[in-house]
N, C-alpha and C positions, 0 to 999 in steps of 0.2 A: 053192593051199592056204595062201598067206601071210596073216598077220593083217591085218585092215582098220585103216587109219589113222584112220578116222572114229571120233569119240567118241560114246558113247551119250548120250542126254538126261540121264541121271542123273549121268554123269561131268561133262558140261558144266555142269550146275547146281552140282555140288560145286566145280568150278573157279571159277565166277562167285562163289559164296559165299566162297571162299577169298580171291579178289582183293578183294572188298568188305571182308572182315574185315581184310585187310592194309592196305587204304586207310584204314579206320577207325582201326587201330592207329597208322598213320603220322600221321594227323590228330591223334589224341590225344597222341602223343609231341610233335608240333610245337606243339600248344596248351600242353602241359605245359611245354615248353621256353620258349615265349613267356611263360607265367605266371611261371615261375621267373626269367626274365630281368627281367620287370617288377618282381617282388618284390625281386630283388637290386638293381635300379636305384633303385626308389622306396622300399623299406623297409629292406633289410639294409645297403645302402651308407650311407644317412643315419644309421642306428642305429650303424654302425661308426664313422662320423665323430664322432657325438655321444659314443660311448663313449671314443674316443681323446681327445676334448677333456676329458671329465670325469676320466679316469684320468691323463692325461699333461700336458695343456696348462693346465687350469684352476688358477688360484691358490687354494690352500687358505685358507678363511676361518674365523676363530676367533670363536665367538659368546659374548657375555657376557649372561647372563640376570639379570633383576632383577624384583622384585615390590613394589608399594607400594599403599597404600590412602589414601583421603581421609576423615578423621574429623571429626566435628563436636564442638564443645566441649560438655561436660556441662551440663545445665540442665533445669529443670522447665518445660516449655512446655505450655500447655493446648491442647485441641482436637486437630485432626488433626496439627498440628506436633508436639505432645507424644507422640502415638501413634507417629509414625514417627521421633522423635528417637532417635539411637543406632543406627539400622539403616542398611542400605545405601541405602534409598530416600530418606533425608534428604540424601544427597550424590551421588545418581545423576547429576543434571544437572551438578554440578561435575566428576565423574569423566569424563563424556562430553566436557565442554568441554576438560579437560586432555588427553584422548586425541586430540581433533581438533587441539589445538595442537601436540602432539608429532608428529603426522603432517603438519603443514603446512609450507609453504615457509619460513615465518618461523623455525621451529625450525632448519631446515637452514641458513639464513643466519646465525643466532646461532652454530651449531656451526662453521660455516666461519670466522666472525670470531674465535672463541676457540680452536679446535682445528685450523684449516687443513684442513677437510674435503676441499675440492676438491684441494688440493695433495697430500694423502695418496693419493688415488685417481688422481693423474696420474703416479705413479712408474712407472719402466720395468719394475720387477719384476712388475707386475700384468699378467695376460694381456690381449690386445687387446680381448676382448669386454667385460671388466669395467673396463678402463682408461678414464679420462676424457682427452679431447683437451686439449692445452695451452691452447687457446682455447675451452674448453667453456663454454657458457652456463649460467645458473642453472637453466634448464629441464632441460638434460641432467644437471646435477648432482642435481637433484631426483628424476629417474628413478632414479639410483643410490641416492640416500638412501631412496626408497620401497622399494627392493629389499632393502636391508641392515637397515632398521629395521622391526621387526614389533611392533605393539602390539595387545593384545587386552584387552577389558574383560569381566569376568564379572559380570553383574548379580545373580546369585544370591548371590555372596559379596562383591561390591563390590571385588574385587581387580583391579588393572590390571597386566598382565604385559607386560614389554618385553624384546625381544631385539635386540641390536645386533651386527652382524658386521663384521669388519675383517681385513685380512691379518695384522695383528699383535695378539696377545692383549692386550697392555697398552694399545694404541690403542683397541681395542674397549671396554675397561674405562673409559678416559678419556672416550670418547664417551658411555657410559652415565651416568657421574657428571655430566657436563655437562648432559645431557638431564634428569636428575633434579633438578639445581639449577634449570634453567629451569622445570620443572613446579612446583617448590616456590615459586618467585617468582610464577608465574602464579596459583597458589592463594592466596598472600598478597595479591596485587593484587585478586583477585576478592572475597575476604572484607573487605579493607581498604576498598574502594569501597563495599561494602554497609554496613559500620559507619559510614563517614563520612556516607553519606546519612541514616542513622538519627540520628546525633549532631548533624547540622547544625542542624536545627530546634530541638532541645532546647537546644543551646548558644546559639542566637540568643535564645530566650525567656529564658534565664538572664541573658544580658548586658543585655537590655532591662529586666529586673526590677532589676538592679543600678543601671542608669542612673536609673530612676524613683525608686528608694529614695534615691540620692544627691541627686537634686533635692529630694525631700521633706525630707531632713535639712538641706540648705542653706537651704530656705525656713524651717524651724523655727528654725535658728540666727539667721537674719536677723531674724525677728520678735522673738526673745529679746534681740537686741542693740539694738533700737530704744529710744531713751531711756536707754540704759545700764541697762536693767531685765532682769535675768535671770529674775525671777519676778513678773510683774504681779499674780498672784493674792495673793501675800503683801502687796504694796503696797496693793492694794484692801482686803484684810482689815485691815491696819493703819489705813488711813483710816477704815474703817467703825467700828473700835474707838474711835478718837479722837472720831468724830462722836457715838457713843453716850455716851462720857464727857461730852462737852460738853453734849449734850442733857440728861443727868442733872443736871449742875451747873446748867444753865439752869432746869430745873424746880425745883430746890431754891431758887434765887435768886427765882424768881417766887413760890414759896410763902412765902419769907421776906418779900418785898415785900407780898404780900397780908396777911400777919400784922401787919406794921407799919401798913398802912393801915386795919386793923380797929380800931386804937386811936382814941379820940375826939380825942386830941391827939398824933399821932405825932411822933417826933423827925425834924425835917427833915433833919438830917445823915445819919441812918441810912437814911431813905427815898431821899435822893439817892445815897448810896453803893450801895444795892441796885439802884437804877435804872442807875447807871453800870456795875455788874457785869453786869447783864442785857444792857446794850448791848454791852459788850465780848464777852460770851459769844456774842451774836448775830453779832457781826463774825467771831469765830473760826469759828462754825458756817457762816456764809456762805462764808468762805474755804475751809473744808474741803470743802463741797459744790461750790464752784467748782473746786477741785483734782480732785474726783472726776469732774466733767464737763468739765474743761478739755481742750483740744487744743492741742498745741504743735507748731510748725513744720509745720503742715498734716497731721500724723499723727492717727489716730483716738484716741479716748479709751482709757483703760486698760481699761475694761470690754470695749469692742469688740476691743482688742488682745488681751485675755485670751481672748475667744471665738475669735479667729483663731489664737492659739497652741494652743488646745485642738483646733481643727479640723486644724491642722498636725500635732499629735501623733497625732490619730486617723488622719490620712493616712499618717504615718510608720509607725504600727503596722500598717495594712493593707498598706503596701508591704513591711514585714518579713514578713508572712504570705505575700504573693505571691512574695517572694524565696525564702522557705523552700520553698514549693510548687514553684517552678521548679528549685530545687536538688534537691529530692527527685525531680522528674520527670527531670532530667538524670541522676541516679544510677540511676534505674530504666531509663532508655533505655540507659545505658552497660552495665548488667548484661545487658539484652536483646541489645545489640550484641555483647557478649563471647560470648554464647551462639551467635552467628552465625559465630564464628571457625572457619575450616577449617584442619586440620592435615594435612600430607602425611607419612605415616609409612611408612618403608621397611621392609618385612618381610624382603626378601631383597636383600642388597647385591650389586652386580656384582663378580665376581672373575675374574682372568685364567684362560683355559682352557688346559689342557695339550695337548689334541688338537684338530685342526681339526674343526669341525662341518659345514662345507660345502667342496666339493660332496659330496653323497651319491652317489658314483659309480654303485654298483649300482642303487639306486632310480631315479636319474635316467636311466640307460641303459634300464632296463625301461620307464620312463615314455615315453622317446623312441620305443622300439619300438612300444608300444601306440598312441602318437600317430600315427606314420607309417602303421602298419597301419590304423588307423581312417580316416585321410585317404584311403589307397589304396582301402579298401573302399567308402567313400562315393563316390569318383570312379568306381570300376568299376560299382557299382550304378546310378549315374546314367547312365553311358554305355550300359549294357545296356538300361535302360528306354528311352532315346532311340532306340537301334537297333531295338528291338522296335516302338516306335511308328512309326518311319519305314518299316520293312519291311511293317507291316500296312496 
C-alpha cells in the first residue's frame, strides 16, 4: 500500500517545463550579464574615462569672441554694381577670402611669428592631449590652431564671427587682436591691388599726355627763337605795311612824272628828279619784297615760319586739350578706385573672459556616451546580421 515513485505524465511534463524555464532564465541572465559586461567595457568605461578627462584633466580654455564686417566705400555706381553697392553682396567675395585666410596655415605662421603660438601651447601646464610636443611640426601646430580658432561667415548679415580659445584669457585676446590686424591688412592689400590696377593705365595716359605737351611746347619755343623773332606775324605785317607805303609813294611819283611829261616842254631837272625818285622807290620796294621772300642760314621764309608757328600753336592747344582730358580721366578713375576701397569694421572687440568656455564637461561627457553607444550599437547590429547570414 506504499505510494508509487513513478511520476505521472502530467507531473513529468510540468517538471520538463520547469527545467526549460529555468534554463531559459539562466540563459537570459547569462546574456544580460554579457550585455552589461560589454556595455560596461565598450560604453560606460570609455564614457567614464572621457568624463574624468573633461572634469579633472582637461586644461580650461578661455574663449575670446569678436565680430567684424567688411564694408565698401560709399559711391554711386550704375548698373548691377550700383544695385548691390552698400549691401553684403558687394563684399561677399572679400569676406569669404578673409575667412579663408584666417583659417589658413599662413595666418597660423604669422601668429606664431608675432605671438609665439607654438611655444604657448608647448607649456607643461597644458594637458597632454592639447599640448604640443617640443619638436612639433607646423602641421601639428596647424591642427591645434584649427581646433582653437573658429570662424563663421553669415551671408545674410555679412558678419564674420571669430572665436579664439587659449589657456589664458589675455593670451586669447592677444591672439584675436593679432588675427584682426592680419585680416585688416589683407583687406587693405586686396583693395589696394584693385585700385592700383585701375589707376595704372590712367596714370600712364596722363604721363604720356604730359610728355607730348612738353614736346609741343618746346617745338613752339624753338620756332619762335629762330632768327631772334618772337612774333613773325608782326614782322610780316610791318613789312607789308612798309611795302604798301612804298607802293603808294611810287604811284604818286609815277603820276607826278606823267604830269610833267604831259607838258610840251617839260623841265628836264624835274623829270630827272622824278625818275630818280621812282628808281629809288623801286629799289626800296624790291628790297622789301626780297626781305619778304628771303631765306637766311638755310631757314624757311617768314611766311612759312609763321605757318609752322601757327601749326605748332594748334598742336600745343590740342595737346593741352588731351592733357586736360587725361587729367579728368585720371580723376574719374581715382574716384572710381576710391569707391572700390574696402574697410574692415570691428563691431565686437575681443575682451578677456572671466570664466573658462572649454571644456564643456557635461555636454562633452553626454556626447562621448552617445558616441560610444552608437558605435557599439552599429557593431552589434553588424555582428548579428553576419551571424544570421552565416547560420542561414
